[in-house]
VOGU-3710 file (C-alpha; in Angstrom, 3 decimals, decimal comma):
1> mppnqsndgg> 60,811/-36,411/-4,460  62,000/-32,645/-5,130  62,589/-31,811/-9,341  66,735/-31,047/-8,689  66,893/-34,205/-7,116  67,188/-38,012/-8,054  66,986/-41,236/-6,339  70,077/-42,890/-4,995  69,837/-46,369/-6,270  69,166/-47,586/-3,177
11> tgrtisrstt> 72,386/-46,444/-0,986  70,018/-44,512/1,664  72,122/-41,021/-0,196  70,147/-38,602/-1,962  72,109/-36,495/-4,113  70,956/-32,975/-4,640  71,874/-30,576/-7,418  70,108/-27,195/-6,217  69,135/-24,960/-8,801  71,277/-21,425/-8,246
21> rapraeqsna> 69,209/-19,385/-9,926  65,333/-19,051/-11,411  65,235/-19,965/-14,828  63,834/-18,070/-17,394  61,907/-20,271/-19,289  63,302/-18,787/-22,878  66,476/-20,186/-21,114  65,088/-23,672/-19,856  67,052/-26,718/-21,471  63,957/-27,968/-23,433
31> rlrasqadre> 63,664/-24,451/-25,015  67,387/-24,213/-25,795  67,094/-27,950/-26,462  64,417/-27,701/-29,098  65,424/-24,574/-30,774  69,326/-26,809/-31,434  67,038/-29,236/-32,802  65,518/-27,549/-35,369  68,686/-25,412/-36,807  71,613/-27,149/-36,065
41> snartyprsl> 72,489/-30,510/-38,366  71,898/-34,517/-37,693  75,860/-34,550/-37,028  75,524/-32,896/-34,027  76,704/-36,180/-30,983  76,600/-35,345/-27,975  72,858/-33,516/-26,994  72,127/-37,136/-28,224  73,334/-38,447/-25,208  73,307/-35,537/-22,556
51> pfaiasadgl> 70,141/-33,739/-23,114  70,479/-30,076/-21,564  71,417/-26,937/-21,941  74,797/-25,490/-20,301  75,149/-22,132/-18,031  77,740/-21,713/-16,870  80,826/-23,849/-15,514  83,428/-22,746/-12,421  85,857/-25,751/-12,295  84,940/-29,267/-12,494
61> eivdadgney> 80,851/-27,971/-12,098  78,589/-27,817/-14,566  75,133/-25,454/-14,159  72,575/-26,166/-17,070  69,526/-23,491/-17,926  67,137/-25,163/-15,834  69,572/-24,464/-12,363  70,730/-28,585/-12,026  74,173/-29,272/-11,544  76,700/-31,710/-12,378
71> ldclagagtl> 80,106/-33,092/-12,047  82,120/-32,850/-15,266  84,223/-35,947/-16,499  84,567/-34,851/-20,099  86,156/-31,657/-19,820  85,757/-30,686/-23,399  86,094/-34,380/-24,809  89,980/-33,989/-22,409  90,530/-30,745/-23,358  89,779/-28,779/-19,941
81> alghnhpavi> 93,423/-28,973/-18,234  92,530/-26,406/-15,508  88,434/-27,611/-15,511  85,813/-24,504/-16,726  87,223/-20,884/-16,460  89,764/-21,147/-14,042  91,154/-18,034/-12,794  94,550/-17,934/-13,675  92,954/-18,644/-17,782  90,614/-15,774/-17,012
91> eelerlfeed> 92,753/-13,009/-15,597  95,233/-13,963/-18,380  92,605/-13,264/-21,599  91,045/-9,773/-19,405  94,389/-8,879/-19,714  95,407/-9,242/-23,463  91,559/-7,292/-23,812  93,032/-4,471/-21,750  96,826/-3,935/-23,307  95,291/-3,807/-27,008
101> rplhtlditt> 96,864/-6,629/-27,666  95,819/-8,485/-31,522  93,391/-11,416/-31,557  94,225/-12,662/-34,838  97,966/-12,416/-36,789  97,959/-15,381/-39,614  101,532/-16,630/-38,653  103,279/-13,656/-37,999  105,237/-13,484/-34,749  103,710/-11,685/-31,520
111> pekeafvdtl> 105,502/-12,270/-27,689  102,609/-14,505/-26,692  102,598/-16,765/-29,898  107,196/-16,530/-28,808  106,389/-17,669/-25,261  103,581/-19,941/-26,271  106,582/-22,014/-27,649  108,756/-21,374/-25,340  106,775/-23,297/-22,720  105,273/-25,747/-25,431
121> feslpdafte> 109,111/-26,054/-25,873  109,923/-27,059/-22,403  107,209/-29,030/-21,204  108,992/-31,348/-24,187  112,422/-33,669/-23,474  115,506/-31,673/-24,694  116,212/-34,804/-27,126  113,012/-33,951/-28,637  112,803/-30,101/-28,299  116,953/-29,826/-29,589
131> rakvqfcspa> 116,097/-30,490/-32,964  112,653/-29,928/-33,025  110,153/-27,441/-35,435  106,631/-26,470/-34,615  103,966/-25,900/-37,522  100,490/-24,058/-35,966  97,686/-25,232/-38,001  94,654/-24,702/-38,357  92,442/-24,688/-34,513  91,542/-28,081/-35,187
141> gtdaveaalk> 93,261/-31,090/-34,125  92,275/-32,849/-36,906  94,144/-30,168/-39,040  97,354/-31,368/-36,730  97,452/-34,331/-38,203  96,737/-33,462/-42,131  99,728/-31,112/-41,507  101,654/-34,298/-39,571  100,929/-36,421/-42,936  101,505/-33,898/-45,503
151> lvktatgnds> 104,891/-33,342/-43,802  106,139/-36,831/-43,026  104,617/-37,016/-47,149  106,852/-34,640/-48,296  109,451/-35,320/-46,265  110,123/-39,245/-47,828  108,367/-38,877/-51,115  106,528/-41,760/-50,269  102,961/-41,886/-50,275  100,620/-44,905/-47,844
161> vlgyqggyhg> 100,460/-44,006/-44,631  100,789/-46,787/-41,353  97,836/-46,178/-38,382  96,196/-48,516/-36,269  93,092/-50,418/-36,003  90,637/-48,757/-33,347  92,781/-45,679/-34,129  91,057/-42,200/-34,358  92,753/-39,279/-35,363  89,678/-36,781/-36,190
171> mtsgalglmg> 87,464/-36,239/-39,333  88,891/-34,680/-42,175  89,668/-36,984/-45,167  93,372/-37,908/-44,490  92,589/-38,256/-40,783  89,138/-40,055/-41,531  91,249/-42,446/-43,770  93,277/-43,614/-40,524  90,610/-43,763/-38,519  89,912/-47,426/-37,057
181> dvsakesiag> 85,997/-47,092/-37,276  84,245/-48,193/-40,299  81,261/-47,309/-39,643  82,303/-43,983/-39,854  83,889/-43,376/-43,328  82,454/-46,150/-45,271  79,736/-44,075/-47,132  82,044/-41,658/-47,645  84,280/-42,613/-50,472  87,436/-41,348/-51,068
191> tggnvhhlpy> 88,709/-40,654/-47,608  92,696/-40,549/-46,396  93,606/-43,237/-49,282  96,693/-45,846/-48,884  96,587/-46,574/-45,409  96,971/-49,746/-43,847  95,993/-50,464/-40,700  98,529/-52,548/-38,720  96,629/-54,528/-35,407  96,510/-52,354/-31,560
201> pdqyrhpfgf> 98,356/-53,771/-28,708  94,777/-54,796/-27,547  95,193/-55,964/-23,887  91,333/-56,688/-22,740  90,630/-57,866/-26,917  94,209/-59,175/-27,859  93,944/-58,733/-31,995  95,080/-62,399/-32,633  93,295/-63,616/-29,945  92,729/-64,320/-25,973
211> dedhrsishf> 96,532/-63,670/-25,844  97,929/-61,224/-23,293  101,658/-61,529/-25,444  102,396/-57,923/-27,219  105,435/-59,678/-28,864  103,496/-61,801/-32,324  102,232/-57,525/-33,115  105,708/-55,993/-32,887  106,614/-59,102/-34,647  103,885/-58,354/-36,892
221> vervltdpes> 104,636/-55,032/-37,222  108,373/-55,482/-38,047  107,718/-58,039/-41,021  105,518/-55,031/-42,241  108,167/-52,798/-42,567  111,443/-55,569/-43,898  109,011/-58,811/-45,796  109,510/-58,067/-49,728  105,951/-59,858/-49,742  104,346/-57,995/-47,288
231> gvaspagmil> 102,344/-55,491/-49,405  103,249/-53,010/-47,940  105,006/-50,392/-49,884  107,600/-48,231/-48,532  105,476/-46,288/-45,806  105,639/-41,984/-45,459  105,017/-42,508/-41,540  103,402/-44,481/-38,721  100,769/-42,538/-36,781  100,648/-43,904/-33,074
241> elvqgeggvn> 98,314/-43,287/-29,730  99,051/-44,119/-26,640  96,600/-44,678/-25,419  93,523/-44,513/-27,858  90,566/-42,810/-26,890  87,919/-42,186/-28,738  88,718/-46,206/-29,274  88,355/-47,307/-26,149  90,805/-45,844/-23,791  93,376/-48,511/-24,964
251> papdewvrev> 96,783/-48,157/-23,914  99,844/-50,111/-25,085  102,262/-51,343/-22,928  105,361/-48,900/-22,637  107,585/-52,754/-24,359  105,225/-52,542/-27,210  105,617/-48,690/-27,723  109,984/-48,881/-27,028  109,983/-52,078/-29,863  107,909/-50,179/-32,785
261> rritreadvp> 109,775/-47,354/-32,112  113,941/-49,261/-32,698  111,469/-50,763/-35,506  110,054/-47,321/-37,389  114,338/-46,218/-36,767  115,466/-49,292/-38,548  113,456/-49,050/-40,839  113,695/-45,022/-41,770  110,025/-44,849/-41,417  109,214/-41,046/-39,101
271> livdeiqtgm> 106,773/-42,342/-35,691  104,246/-39,753/-35,771  102,778/-40,013/-32,241  99,045/-38,544/-31,883  99,117/-36,487/-28,166  96,050/-35,082/-28,976  94,463/-35,881/-26,534  96,948/-37,638/-24,025  98,996/-34,763/-23,829  99,641/-31,636/-21,028
281> grtgetwafe> 99,326/-34,408/-18,079  96,421/-36,384/-18,860  97,852/-39,611/-18,672  100,166/-38,835/-15,730  103,501/-38,070/-17,246  104,036/-34,558/-19,290  103,351/-36,355/-22,323  102,342/-40,006/-22,752  105,264/-40,772/-25,321  107,478/-40,531/-22,248
291> hagivpdvit> 106,098/-43,113/-20,361  108,116/-45,519/-22,653  111,102/-43,265/-22,816  111,143/-42,542/-27,151  111,331/-39,817/-28,560  109,106/-39,798/-31,843  109,835/-38,192/-35,400  106,402/-36,086/-34,872  104,078/-34,909/-32,185  100,783/-33,899/-32,694
301> cskaiggglp> 98,908/-31,976/-29,954  96,330/-29,968/-29,562  92,616/-29,830/-26,844  94,869/-29,194/-23,369  96,920/-27,161/-24,612  95,256/-24,208/-25,887  93,452/-23,710/-22,457  90,250/-24,276/-23,794  90,699/-22,248/-26,517  91,506/-23,486/-30,029
311> iavviydesl> 94,676/-24,569/-31,218  96,682/-27,090/-32,504  100,292/-27,226/-33,457  102,470/-29,828/-35,221  106,471/-30,614/-33,414  108,934/-32,405/-35,411  112,176/-33,536/-36,313  114,752/-30,690/-37,975  114,892/-33,482/-40,859  111,483/-33,634/-41,659
321> dewepgahag> 111,554/-29,900/-42,575  111,352/-30,090/-46,667  108,433/-27,698/-47,040  107,694/-24,950/-48,737  106,188/-21,660/-47,559  102,621/-21,745/-47,879  103,240/-25,597/-47,533  100,763/-25,336/-44,793  98,113/-23,365/-44,029  94,658/-21,811/-42,377
331> tfrghqlama> 93,606/-18,616/-41,903  93,280/-18,955/-37,688  96,866/-20,678/-36,884  97,630/-17,053/-35,131  94,995/-17,530/-32,988  96,689/-15,309/-29,884  93,712/-15,796/-26,604  94,711/-19,377/-26,950  98,641/-18,985/-27,288  97,592/-16,995/-24,126
341> agrvtmrrvl> 95,810/-19,254/-22,324  97,788/-22,248/-23,249  100,796/-20,956/-22,034  99,102/-20,140/-19,002  97,909/-23,707/-18,350  101,250/-25,238/-19,768  102,988/-23,380/-17,152  100,049/-24,371/-14,106  100,530/-28,284/-15,690  104,424/-28,215/-14,945
351> ddnlddhaae> 104,620/-25,846/-11,638  101,993/-27,975/-9,873  103,198/-31,035/-11,242  99,840/-31,599/-12,026  100,640/-34,876/-14,214  101,285/-36,195/-10,863  98,237/-35,268/-9,317  96,716/-36,801/-12,269  98,486/-40,457/-11,383  97,890/-40,001/-8,029
361> mgmrlrkrld> 93,324/-39,100/-8,475  93,327/-42,349/-11,263  94,790/-44,619/-9,735  92,601/-43,671/-6,623  89,166/-43,865/-8,837  90,838/-46,442/-10,181  90,363/-48,704/-7,061  86,860/-47,632/-7,090  85,947/-49,025/-10,427  87,964/-52,381/-9,764
371> rladrfeeig> 86,508/-52,980/-6,698  82,965/-52,260/-8,660  83,955/-54,823/-11,307  84,773/-57,537/-8,650  81,054/-57,271/-8,042  79,086/-57,532/-12,312  80,377/-59,645/-14,701  78,931/-56,875/-16,577  82,208/-54,961/-16,622  84,655/-57,098/-19,036
381> dvrgrglmlg> 87,521/-54,921/-18,500  88,853/-51,889/-16,123  91,850/-49,770/-17,865  93,257/-47,066/-18,853  96,200/-44,257/-17,306  95,937/-41,096/-14,871  93,074/-39,273/-15,865  92,048/-41,316/-18,533  90,283/-43,894/-17,466  87,074/-46,732/-19,174
391> vefvdptavg> 84,878/-48,915/-18,095  84,679/-51,946/-20,736  80,304/-53,151/-19,988  80,006/-56,787/-21,676  77,045/-59,023/-22,130  78,518/-62,120/-20,066  76,125/-64,519/-20,993  76,997/-64,684/-24,820  79,579/-66,044/-26,954  82,086/-63,674/-27,422
401> dgevpppdge> 85,175/-63,633/-28,895  87,602/-66,611/-27,571  87,744/-66,475/-24,134  86,403/-62,682/-23,909  82,180/-61,802/-23,868  80,965/-59,342/-26,804  80,771/-55,425/-25,688  77,893/-54,323/-24,298  77,295/-50,871/-25,931  72,881/-50,709/-25,061
411> lasdvsaacf> 74,035/-50,948/-21,152  76,847/-48,789/-21,328  74,576/-46,292/-22,903  71,747/-47,050/-19,933  74,589/-46,975/-17,469  75,552/-43,368/-18,964  72,132/-41,892/-18,649  72,127/-43,562/-14,691  75,428/-40,535/-14,315  73,210/-38,202/-16,482
421> drgliietgg> 70,575/-38,912/-13,959  72,989/-38,546/-10,569  74,476/-35,498/-12,630  77,786/-37,078/-13,436  78,673/-36,453/-17,440  81,319/-39,673/-18,498  80,563/-40,641/-22,395  80,678/-43,839/-24,176  83,329/-44,510/-26,416  84,784/-48,258/-28,040
431> rdsavarflp> 83,583/-50,632/-29,504  79,944/-50,897/-29,794  80,339/-47,566/-27,899  80,115/-49,842/-24,939  83,123/-48,440/-23,091  82,319/-45,647/-19,951  85,319/-43,106/-19,954  86,529/-41,108/-17,391  88,091/-37,651/-18,778  87,447/-35,315/-15,717
441> plivspqqid> 90,344/-31,968/-15,821  93,707/-32,370/-13,561  92,831/-30,435/-11,036  90,007/-33,547/-10,005  90,043/-33,557/-5,659  90,379/-36,471/-3,665  87,012/-35,341/-2,732  85,662/-35,022/-6,368  87,648/-38,348/-6,511  85,468/-39,884/-4,204
451> eiaarfveav> 82,649/-38,198/-5,210  82,211/-39,216/-9,081  82,515/-42,641/-8,232  80,157/-43,356/-5,776  78,159/-41,719/-8,481  79,164/-44,080/-10,825  78,920/-47,192/-8,690  75,442/-46,205/-7,440  74,585/-45,702/-11,546  75,750/-49,060/-12,147
461> eatvtpaggr> 73,922/-50,481/-8,997  70,732/-49,320/-10,841  71,086/-50,601/-13,840  72,025/-53,897/-14,023  69,640/-56,069/-12,763  69,513/-57,791/-9,769  70,492/-60,836/-11,153  73,558/-60,286/-12,658  75,281/-59,257/-10,544  77,706/-61,298/-8,745
//
């Protein structure tokens, strides 16, 4: 078999990843990965499951240093809404260079910054933006979370924060304290104290047992905020992902979200919605909170709003704007290239209705995944919204929690590796990293969706033992 082809897992298809140019030895996967392993820290993550070096990229397609081609369903962890190197984004960046625009301005305003804010506010509901303020943060989304925590603590004078089991909000100290995954923080003393984790309405692994009714959770949340014996002092705010990403692609029911909004409003607790991964069309609406028709008090944003370049902002109700000058700062909050790339990306999402396209393409992919789940007991659940989908692998032979079998992270890892061998890039997350995650660019075509599904199906068929299939 040629070196750039992989077996089809018994389907009769041969998947070709053609070499586009002769690779130079000093730029090979092996050479670059060896250098990375020698010089980069032990904290590196993606190179452990994606053993290649990226040489070039266009749209959904990536070419590695050996010339192999892949379809990218990771897309910078959901950052690349328009895929790699979209022509409109590249053209805008070139314009800034040609016009000698400043690249770095701290928080001094510029025409690019004003245009970015105009487009960002246009993407949001009027009921929110008519009272909105925006704070530019350091480039990573986790800094927007840190800013949001400081904002609500300053405005309310309270200290504690309510988060959710399974949540992920970044890796800095305060954000890490909000994280549901205890393995990431149990060895680090003093991370984000005074956080209370509430049960999240996971519709597959219900926190109170096998129970599809989310009303028990909203009742519990209300008791925490109203019962004088709850043990939770008046919180500064509550932070919530409407589709948990790293936590396993768990979408919150719309009715439950509306109940949480009612409860927090009646208790006068600011509601922070983390839209860092879900925002800008990913879930089938421009913003995930629009599915439930709520208006949050605070929104944290990053990833897609930068068009592939780093930027992060927190947008909030003006009633919370109690900060003094310099209360939250960051050297690179004036990243002009990211503002230009982000404006173009947001403009394309809005003008081309890419949220609707994401909903349609997500449904197309989900139908294929659902059919696959019908064939294999090892697929416990298929879930998500829009182009933010997850497939949870389980061990059907083991005793699980109630009527749900335990997650099988080893199988998910094997399937992910089999996908990589077939030129498909995905990642895993959730409990025991047992959830295969799909985050393709929003511009994905129906034909590409079908190819993504075909490669994933082949990976599962080649990985799951024949005796385990239905």
